[in-house]
N, C-alpha and C positions, 0 to 999 in steps of 0.2 A: 120631454124636451119640446119646446115650442118650434113650430115649423119656420124656416127662414122666410123673411119678407121678400116677395118676388114682384117684378113689374107686371103691368097688365098683360094678360095672355095674348089678347088680340094684337097688341103692339109687337110682342115677341114673335108671333107667327108671321106677321107682316115683314118684320126685319129678316126673319129666317128665309122667307121666300125671296126677298130682294137680294140677299147675299148669295144664295144658291144660284140665282139666275145670272148674277153679274160677277161671280168669282171673287167675292170680298167677304168670305166667311169669317175672317179674322176680326171684322168689325163687331160681330156678336159678342165675342169675349171682351173686347175693349169697352163697349157700352155697358155690359153687365158689371164689369169691374168698377166702372165709374158710378153705376147705380148703387153698388154696395157701399162705396165711400160716401156717397151723398146720404144714404140712410143713416150712417153713423154721425155725420156732421150737420145735416139739415133736416133730418126726420123723414119718415116713410112717405108722407103725403107729397112733400116738395120733391122728393126723389122720383116718385111715380110721374108727377106732372112734367118734370124736366126730361125724363126718359122718353115719354110720348112725344114731347116737342122735338127731341133729337131725332127720333125715328121718322117723324113726319118731314122734318127738314131734309133728311136723306132721301125720302121718297118723292119729293117734288120733281116733276109735276105729277108723278104717278099717284100720290096721295090725294090729289084733287079729283082725279078721274075714277078712282076705285073706292068702293065702300069697304070699311073694315069687315073682314070675314068673307068677302066676295071676290078676292083677288084670284086670278087664274093660276092653275097649277102648271108648272113647266112641263113640256112634253117629255123630256128625259133629262134628269139631273145627274145621271151617272157619269158621262164624260166631264161635265163641269166639276163634279166632286173630285174626280181623279186629278184633274188639272189643279184644283184647289189644294188637294193633298200635297202635290209636288211643290206648289208655290210655297206653302207653309213649311214644308221640309227644307226647301232652299233657304228660307228666311231663318230657320233655326240653325242651319249650318253656318250661315254668315254671322248670326248673333253670338254663337258660342264657338269662336274660331279655334281656341286651343283644343277643346274636346273633339271638335270635328277633325282637326288636323291629326290628332293622335289616332282617332278611329280609322280615318282614311289611310294614314301611313301604315298602321298596324295591319289592316286588312290587305292592303296592296302588297306589303312585304310577304305576308302569308301566301297570298295568291301567286306571287312571283315564284316563291319556293315550290309551291305545288305544281306550277306549270313546268318549271325546269325539271323537277324530279319526274313528273309524268312523261316528259320527253325521254329521259334516261331509261325509265322503267319500260316504256313502250319499245324503245330501241333494243333493249336486252331481250325482251320477251318475243320479239319478232325476228330473231335470227333465222335466216333461211326461209322465212315465210313467203318470199317471192316465188319460191318453187311451187308451182301448182300441183305437182305430183309428190309433194313433201311427205304425205301420209304413206306413200309406197316406197320411199327411199330409206335404206338402212345402211349403217356402217357395219362392216364385218370386222369385229375385233377378235383378239385371241387371248386365251388364258393358257399359259405355259406352266405346267405343273411338273416339278422335279422332286427328288427325294427330300429336299431341304426347304423348298418354298414354292409358292405359286405366284407367277408374275402376270400382271394384267396389262396387256398391250393394247394400244389403239390401232396398231398396224397388224398385218397378217402375212402369212407366207406368200412369196411371189407367185407361186404356181396355183394358188388357191382360186383366184377370181375366174380365170378362164375355164378351169375344170368345173367350177360350180355352175357356170352357165350351161355347160354341156350336160351335167348330171341331173340338174333340177329344172323341170319344166316351169316351175313357179318363177324363175328368174327371167325377167324380160331383157335386161341389159346390165352391164357392170362398167364401172369406170374407176380407175386408180389414179391417184394424184400424189405427187411428192415434191415438196418445195426444195429448190436448189439455189445455191449462190453460184452464178455462172457469169463468165466474161462474154460480152457481146461487143462487136466492133463494126463500124461502117465508116470507111475512110478514116478521117482523123478523129471521129467520135468513138470513144471507148468507155464503157461503163461496166462495172462489176454489179450486176443485177442481183440484189438480195431476195427479190420476190419473183424469181423465175419458177415455173411450175411444170414438171413433167406430167402429162395427162394422156389418158387413153382416147382413142378416136370416138368413143361413145359418150364423151363428156357432155356434148350438147344435146344428147338424147336423154341422159339421166337428169341433168340439171337445166333449168330454164335460164341459161346464160344467152343473151341475145347476140347473135352473130350478124354484124352489119354488112360484111362483105365475105364472100366465100361460101362453099358448100359445107353445111354442118356435118354431113355424113363422112366427108373425105378430108376435111381441113387438117385433122390431126392423125391421118392414117399412115402416110409414108414417113420413113425416117428423115430426120433433118427438116421437118415441117414446123413452121412457126405460126402462131396466132397472136397478134398484138392487140392490146387494148387501145382505145382511142388515144389515151394519154401517151402511151409508149410509141404509138405510130407517129404522133406529132413530134415526139422527142427525137426520133431517128430520121424521119422523112419530111418533117414540116408539113406543108399543105399538099405535097405531091402524093399521088396514089402509091401506097406501099405494096399493093398486090403484085406478086411475081418477082419482087425485088429480093435481094439477099442480104443477110447479116452474117458475119463471121462468128461462129459459136466456139466458145471455150478457148483454152490455151493452145489448142491445135488448129485454131482458125478454120473450122470446117464450114464451108458455105451452106447456109440454111435458107430455104425459101419461105417467104411470107405467103401463106395460103389463106389467111383470113384476118379480119379486123372485127373485134367484138366491142360491145359497149362495156364501159368500165363496170366491173361487178359491184353490186351493192356493198356498202361498208359493213353492214351486219350480215355478212355471208361467210361461211367457213371456206368456200371455194373462191379464193381471190388471189390475184397475182398481176404482174405487169406484162409478162411474156409467158405464153403457154407453148411448151415444146412437146412434140409428139413423143409418147411413151416408147414407141418403137425405136426412137433414136437411141435409147438405152438398152431395151430388151432385144432388139434385132440388129443393132449396129455396134454397140460398145460391149455388151455382155450377152452373147447369143445363148448361153446356157441358163440364164437366170430364170426363165419361164418354167424350168423343170425343177427348181429348188423349192423343197418343202421345209427345209430347216433354216432358210434364210428369210428374214423379215425385213420389209422395207416400206413400200408405198402403203398409203391408206386406201382401202378398197370400199367402194360403195356399190350396192346392188339396187336395181329398180325391180320390184316385184310386180307381177301381173295383177290386174284388178281382181279382187276376190281371193287372192292368195293369203293363206294363214301363216304369219311369221312364226308363231309358236310351233306349228306343225313342221315347218321347215327346219327349225332349230333342232327338233328331235331327230332329224335325219343326219345331222352333222357328225355325230360320233362314228357311225358306219362309213360315212363319206371319208373322214380322215383316216380311219383304219384301212380302208380300201386303197387309198392313194399313198399314205405315209406311215402305214403300220410298221413296216420293216424299219424305217428310219427311227421312229419313236422307240421301238424295242431296243435298237442298238444304242441309242443315246439316253436311254432310261428316263424318258419324259413323255408326257401326254399333252397334246395340243388340242384344246377345246375352242370351238368357234362360237361367237355370240353375236346376235343381231341387235344393234342399238338404233332406235328411231332417230332419224335426222334431226327432228325438232327437239329432241331431248339431249342431244350431245353437248351443246354449248353450255347449258346451265346445270345439267344434272349428271353428266358423266364424271366419274372419278379417275378415269384413265388420263394419263399425261399426254397433252397435245400442245402444239405451239400457241394456240389461242383458245382460251376457255374463259367462261364467266363464272359468276357465283350467284346461285339463287338466294343465298343468305344475304348478299349485298342488296339484291332486289327487295327482299323483305325488309331489310333495315331502312333503306331509303323510302320505301312506301310508308313505313311507320313514322319516319321523320316528317314526311309530308303531312301525314294525318295530324301529328302532334303540333307541328308549326301552325297549321290551320286552326287547330283546337285552341291554341294559345291566343291567336288573333280573335277568334270568336268570343273567348272568355273576356278579353279586353273590352269588346263591344258591350257585352252583357253587363259587365262590372260598371263601366263608365255611364251607361244609360240608366241603370237602376240607381247608381249613386246620385244622379241628378234628379231623383224622384221628388225630393223636397222642393227643388226649384220649379219643377213643372207641375207640382200638385195644384197650385192656384189656377193654372191654365186649365187643367182637367176639371176642377171644381166649377169654374165659370162656364165651360162648355156644357157640363151636365146640367147646370142650373137653367140654361136657356134651351134645354131639351135634347141635347146631343145624346145619342144612344151609346151604350158601352161598345157595341160592335163597330160603330162608326169611328169611335176613338181608337179602338184596337187597329182598325184598318189604317188610320192615320199614322200611328206609330210604326206599323209594319212597313208602310210606304216609305217612311223616313229611313228605316233600316235598309230596305232594298235600294233606295237612292244612294246611300253611303256605299253600299256594296258595289253598285254599278260604277260609281265614280272610282272606287278602288280598283275595279276590274280594268277600266281603261288605263289607269295609271300603271297597273301591273303589266299590261301588254307593252306599254312603252318601255318600261324597265327591262322586261324579258327580252325584247328585241335588241336592246343595247347590250345585254349580258350574254346573249347566245354565243358570240365568238369566244369570249373568255371562258364560258362554260365548256365549250368544245375543247379548249386547250387543257382545262383542268381534267376533263374526262379522258383526254388522250385519244378521242375519236370524234369524227364528224357526226355528232348526235343529231344536229339539225343544220340545214342549209340556210335557214333564215325564216323569219315570221311569215313570209309569203308562201312558204311551203307547208305551213302548219295551220292552215285555215280550219281543218276539222278540230284540231286541238283548241283553237281560239273559240270556236263555237261551243265546244264542251266546257271550256273555262267560263264562258258567259253563263251557261246553264248552272255551273257550280256557283257562280257569283249570285245569281238569283236565288238559288236554294240556300246559300249561306245567309243572304240577307233575310230570307223568310224565317229560317230556323233560329238565327241569332236574334231576330226581332220579336219572336213569339212571346218569350217570357217577359221582356220589358213591356211589351204592349199589354199583356195580361195584367201585370202589376200596376202600370200607370193608369189603365182604364178602369181599375177597380176602386180608385179613391172615392171616399164619400164626400160629396160637395159641402155638406153641413160642417164637418170637421175642418175641412180645408179653408173654407171662407171665413170661419170663426178663428182661424189661426191656431187650431189645436192639433194640426197634423205634424207628426214626427215620423222619422224613418223607423220601420218595424224591426224588431229583433231578428225576425227570420231573414229579412233582407240583408241586414248587417252580417249575419252568420253565413249567408250564401256568398256574399262578396268575399269574405275572409276565406271560405272554403275554396272558391275559384282561384283566388290569389295563391293559396297553398298548392293547388293542383298545378298552376302555372310554374311556380318555382320548383316543385318536385320534378316536373319534366325538364326544366332548365338545368337543375343540379345533376340529374341523371345524365344529361347530354354532356355536361362539363366533366363529370367523372369518366365517361366513355372516351371523351377526347383526350384526357390526360393518359388513360391506359393505352390508347392507340399510339400516341406519341412515344410513350415509354417503350412499347413493344418494338416500334420501328427503330428507335434509338438503340435498343438492346441488340437488334439484328445488325445494325451498322457497326457497332462497336464490339461485337462478340468476337472472341479469338477464333480465327478461322483455321489456324494451324499451318498457314503458308503465307508467304510474302507476296502481296499484290501491288504494293505501292511503286510508282515510277516505272511500271512495266509497260512497254509498248509492244503490241502484238501486230506483226506485219504478215500479210498473206504473201509469202515469198515464193510459192511454187515448190514442187518436189525436187528431190535428188540434187543434181549438180547445180541447177539454178540457185537453189536455196543455199547450198554450201558455199558457192562462189560469192554470193551477196553477203553472207554471214562473215566470211573471211575478210571481206573488204571493210565492213563497218566496225569490226572488232578493234581496229586501230584508232577509231575516232576518240577524241578527248572526252566527249560527253557520254560515251558508251562504256558501261562497267562490265557487262557480260552478255552473252546471248545463248539461247538454247532452242532446239527445234523439237516440234511435237505435232501430232495430229489433233490433239485436244488440249484445252486449257481450262482451268476452273471457271465455272459459270457458263461454259459452252455445252452444246450437245455432245454426248459421247456414245459410241456404240456399245452394245453388249455382245459378249462372245459366249457361245456354249462351251463350257469348260469342265474338265474332270481333274479334280485335285485330290490328293491323298489326304484322308482325314485321320483323326486320332486312332481309329480302329484299323488303319492300314487299307481301307477300302478307297476306291476311286469315286469320290462323291461328285455327282454330276449337278450342274446348275448353270444358270446364265449370270454372268458377272460383268460389271462395267469394266471397260478396257481403256487404258491410256497408252498410246504409242509414243514413246519419247526417245530422245537421244541420251548420250552418256552424261550430259551436263545438266539435265532437267532437274534432278533432285536438289542439286546445289543451288541452281538458279532460283528455285522457288522456296528454298529454305525448309525442305521437308525433313522431319526428324526421323532418324533411323532407330528403331527399337531393338532390332536383332539382325544378325547377318551383316551383309554389305550391300552397297549400291552397285549399279552397273559400272563397269570399268573397261577401258580399252585394253588394259593389260590381259584381260581374259577373253580370248577370241570366241569362246563358246557362248558368251553373254548375248551375242547377236542372234543366236538361233536356239539355244538350249537353256536359257535362264529366264526366270520370272520373279518379279517382286509383287508382294501383296500388301494390303493395308491391314491394320489391326482388326477391323470388322471382319475381313475375310478369314483371318486366323481364328477368330471366335466362332465364325460360322462353321469351320471345319472341326470344332470341338477342342481346340488347343487351349490349355489353361494359361500358357505364357507364350509370347511371340517366339522365343527360342525353340520351342518344340516344333514349329513349322519349318525351320531351316532344314534343307536337304530333302524335303518331301517331293514326290513326283507330281508332274502336271502334264496335261494333254489339252492344248488349246489352239484352235485355228491352224492345224497342221504342224504345230511345234510340240515336241515332247522334251522334257528335261526336268530340272529341279528348281525348287524355290530357293533363292539366294538371300533374300532380305525381306524384312517386315517394316513397313513405314507406319509411323503414328498416324492415327486417323486425322484427316483434315476435311473441311467442308467444301467439297468440289461442286456441290449443288446448294440450293438455297436452304435456309434454316426452316423452311416448311417441311423438309424431309430429314429423317435421321440419316447418319452416314451409313452408306451401303458398302458391301464388299467390293473392292476395287483391285484390279490387277494392272501391272505395268510390264510392258515388253518393249524391246528396242525396235524402232521404226524400220520398216522395209524401205527399199530404195525409192519406191513411188509413193510413200506416205510421208507425213511430216511436213505439210505445206506451211504450217504456222511457225514463225520465228519470234520467240519472246525475247525482247531486248530490254535489259535493265539500264536505265539512263540516269544521268546526274540530274537531280531536281533543281539545280541552280540555273542551268541554261537549257531549259526544255525546248524553247522555240528554236534556238540555234541548232541544237542537236537534231531535232525533228526535220528542220529544213535541210541539213546536211545529208541525212539519211534519205530523204525524198529525192534530193538532187542526184545522189548516187544511184538510186533505183531508176530514175528516168534516163540516166546515162547508160545503164546496163540493159534496161528493158523499155525502150522508147515506145513500144507498141502496146504496153500493158499499163493500166491505171495503178497508181500507188494506193493500195487499200490497207488501212491500219485502224486500230482502235486501242484505247488504253484499257488495261485489264480491269482496273477498279470500276470503270464505267460499265464494262460488259457484265461484271459480276453484280453490280448494283442494279442492273437492268431487270434482274429477277424479282426485285422488290418494287418495280415501277407501278404495278397494279395496286399494291398495298399503299404506296405513297399517294397515288391518285385517289384511292378510296379515302385516305385520311384527309387529303386536301378538300375533297368534296364535303365530307362529313364536317370538317372544321368550319367551313363557310356556312353550311346550313345550321350548325350549332350556334355560331355567332349570330345568325339571323334570328333564331328562336330566342336567344337571350335578349337581343335587342328589342324584339316585340314584347317580351315580358317586362322589360324596363319601361317601355312606352306606357303600358297599362299601369304599372306601379307609379310612374310619374303623374299620370292623370288622376289616379286615386289619391295620391299624396297631396296634389294641388287642391282637389275638391275637399279633402278632409281638413286641410289648413284653412280654407275659406269658411267652412262650417264652424270651425272653432276659433274664429277671429276674436269674438267677444271674450271667450274664455281666456285666450292668450293675453288680451288687454287687461283683464281683471288680475291675472297672475302677475303681470309685470307691475301693475300698480301696487300689489301686495308685496313686491320685493323679489320676485322670482328672477333668476339670472337667465341670460340668453342660452347658456349651455344646458340648464335644466329644462328649458322649454324645447330645445332641439331634441334632447333625450326623450321628453314626454311624447313629442310628435313621431319620433322614430321608433319608439319601443314596440308599439303594436305591430308594425310591419316587420321588424326584425324577429319578433316572436313567430310570425307566420313563416319566415324563412327558416327558422330553426325547426319547426314542425315539418316543413317540406323536406329538409335534409334527412330527418329521421325516416321519412317515408321513402326517399329516393335512394339512400345508401344501400340497403339490401337489394333493391331492384337492380341497381347499377352493378353491384358485385356479381349477381347471378348472370346478368346479360353478358358482361365482359368475360366472365369465367368461361361461358360457352363459346364466345368469340375466340378466345385464346386457344381453345382446343384444336383449332385449325393449324396450329404451329407446333412443329416437333420440338423446337427450342423456344421457350417463352419466358418473359419476365414474370415476377411475382406481383400480385395485386397487393400493394403495400398500404399500410394505414396512412402513410404520408399523402397518398393520392386523395384520400377522403378528407384529410385535414386541409389540403390545398384547395379542394373543391369547396369546402365549407367557408374558408377564409375568402376565396374569390367571390362566392355568391353573396356573402355578407357585405364585402366591399362594394360589389356592384349595386346591391340594394341600397346600401347606405349612401353611396354616391348619387344614386338616382333621386332619393327623397330628401337628401340634405339641402339641396338648393332651395326648395320650397320651405323647408323647416327653418333654415337660417334666415331666410328672407322674412318669414313671419315673426321669428324671435326678435329680429332687429327693428320691427315696425314700431312706430311711435304709439304708445298705448292710447293716447287721446284719439288718434285716427282709428285705432282698432275698435274702441267703444263707440265712436261716432258712426262707424260703418253699419252698426246695427240699428 
C-alpha cells in the first residue's frame, strides 16, 4: 500500500507550534482536511504549494521574522493544551446538541439518584452514631422460654437494671426509657403528647443528648420532673424561660416542674421524644412496688459499660444473676428468663426484636444496589453513544494523526470531553437534588436531609464521583477513537467494527435487563401491598372511630350519651384495638393432657359488646354476656391459634378448660376464629380476651354511618368538649391506625418506584440516542428501499427489529434474576402473594412498549422521509 501524500513537514511543525502557542489547535485538522481535498482535485504539487501559503499567511508577521525549523519552543504547552482540550470539548458539545443533551441528562439523572440514595443510606447507617460512647452502650433484651415457646423481647424486667448495676462492676450506668401517650396542660393549652418518654435520671450520662438548661445529673431525678425539647418548650412557653415553671400531667392534672431544656434529639436516634418525664414519677410515685417486679416487663433498658469491659464475659454471668434474684419466680411460673446484650449501633438495622421504630438492612442493600445500577445504566449510555459516533469522528482522528498528533494526546482529548460532560451533569444533578430533597423527605417519611447547605461533604464526594465517572466512562471510547488508522479513515474505507457493534448491543441488553428486573420487582411489590390491603382480616374495621375516652365512669357516661346520635350505630369499650400495641400476660391454661400449660399470651381487655362490634366469628362456646355475672371475673375467651397451641384438635375441646391469668382463675367459655390483630408480617398468635377492669378500657370504638361522617364526628366532638372541657378530643379511624403498620412498606415501595422509573427513563434516553444515530447511518439504505417500493411500515419494522430483539434477550436474562430476588423479599411476610406468570408477561409487554415507543419516533420519521432527500444526504 502506498503511503499517503503529506504536506511539507517543516510547514506542519510550524503550524503545530503556532496553534499550541495560541490555543487554535483545531486549525491543524481544518488545513489538513483541506489539503487532502486539494490533492484529489488539484494534484499533490498544487496542494503542497497552497498548504505552505496558507500556513505562512497565518504566521504573519511571525513567518517573516523566524526561519523555518528555528522557531522557539514554548516554555510550557501543558496549560495551553488543557485549555485547548476543554475548548474543543465545548465545541463538540455544541455541535452535537442532541447527543450532548442525552448524555448530560442521563448522567445527571443517574447522579441525582445516587446522591439521594446516598443520603438515605448514610442516614440509616448512622443511627445513634452521635453518641460518642456508642461502642459501650448496650440494650438489655430478654428471652422468655416456656414449655411451649420462646419469646424474644426488646424489653426486660423492671427490677433488672438497678440490680444489674449493683451486682456487676462492669456496668457504669443504666437508663430505662418507655414511650407514653400522656395529657399535658398549661392554662388553656392542652395536648395529648404521643411522644412523651419516661426516662431514668442517668439518661444524659448514658446518651449524648445535649441539655441546654438544667443539671444533667439531677434534671430527671425527682418525681414529677420534666425535661422539654426546644420545640416543646416553644410550644408551651413561647419565648419565655420554661425553667421552674409547671405543666399539669395526665388526667389527674399533677403539677410537674420543668427542670431542663434539651436540644431536639437527632432524627436518626432511637432515644427521641418531645417531653421527657422522670422515671421516678412512675416507679416511686404511681407504682412504688414495680422496682421489685421480676416477672413484669416494661421499659427498654440500656447499660453503659466501663471502658475495657467485655460484653461477652458479662453475658455469661447473666444466668446466675437471674437465678439469684428471680429463681424462685421462674420455678413457680415454669419459665426461664435469659438476658441478652445488643450493641446500640446494631439495634436499628440488625435486631429482629419488635420495637416501635426499626429499619431494614435489606432495604439499605436494595437501595445501594439500585444506586449502582442506575449509575451503571447512565455510564452505559455514555459509552454507547460515544462509540456509536465513532464513524463521524473517525475523520477528525485521521486528520489529527496525519499532522502528528500522538495516540496518547488524542486519548487525553476524548477523556477530557468525557470528564467535561460528567462535570456539567454533576452541577445539573446538584440543582435537581436540591429541588427534590423536600419531596424525598416526604417520600421517606423522615427528615433525611435539611437541605443542600447541610450536605457539603456529600456534594464534595459527589464531585469526586463525577470526575471518576467521567474518567472511567471515557476510557474505552478514548481507546477506541484514538486507535483509528489515518490511512483507512482519510481514504474513506473506515467502517464501524463488528466488535464495537456487538459491544453496544451487549450494553443495551444489560441496560434493559436491569430495567426489566426493576419493572418486575415493582409489580411484585405493588401486588404484595395490594394483597395486604385487601386480605380478609377476620374483623370489621370500616367506619370505626376510636376515641380515647378515659376509664370507668367517664367512658361509660360519654358512651351512653353518643349512643343516641343518629350517625352512631354502636359502641364498645376496650383497652386494645386491632393494629395497636397490646400487652402480654403470663398465663396458665389447661391443655389437652389436663396440664396447666404456662406461656405468655397476647391479651385484649374488652367489654361485653366488643365481639359483636368488631364482627368476630365465634367457633365454639359463647361470647361474654351481662347475663352471666361470673364473666367479669372468672371467664376467658381465646382465639383459634391459642386452642391449637394447647393441643386441641377442635375449638369445642377447649370449652370449659381452666385458666389462671393476671390474678383471675376460671374457665374458657368461647373460642373466636383467628383474626389479624397485627400486621400480615406476622402469623396470627395466641390471643386471650377478658372483661375490662374498672380502670382499664380507655378506648371507645364507635361504629358510625358512612353517609354523614363529618356531621357525626362534629357532634361527637362537641359532646366531648361539653363533658370534658379541660381535655383534648383525641381520636383516630381504625382503618388508618391498622394501615399505619404498612407505612414503612408503602414508603419503601414509593421510593423504589420512583428510582425504578428513573432507571427506565435513563435506559430510554440511551435507546433514543442509539436509534437516532442508527437511523442517520442507514439514511441511504432507507432511501434505496423506498425507491424499490418498500412501505413505511416495513421500514419501521426493519429499524425496530434489532432493538426489540435485544429487549427480548434482556427479558430472558432478567426474568430468573427478578424471580429469585423477589422470592427472597417476600420471605419477610408471613402472608404473601404468589409470584404469578402474569407479572412477567406484564413486564415483557411494558418493556416492549417502552422500547418501541422510544425508537418509533425516529423510525417513523425516517420511513416517511422523501427518498430523494435520503439519497441526496449521502
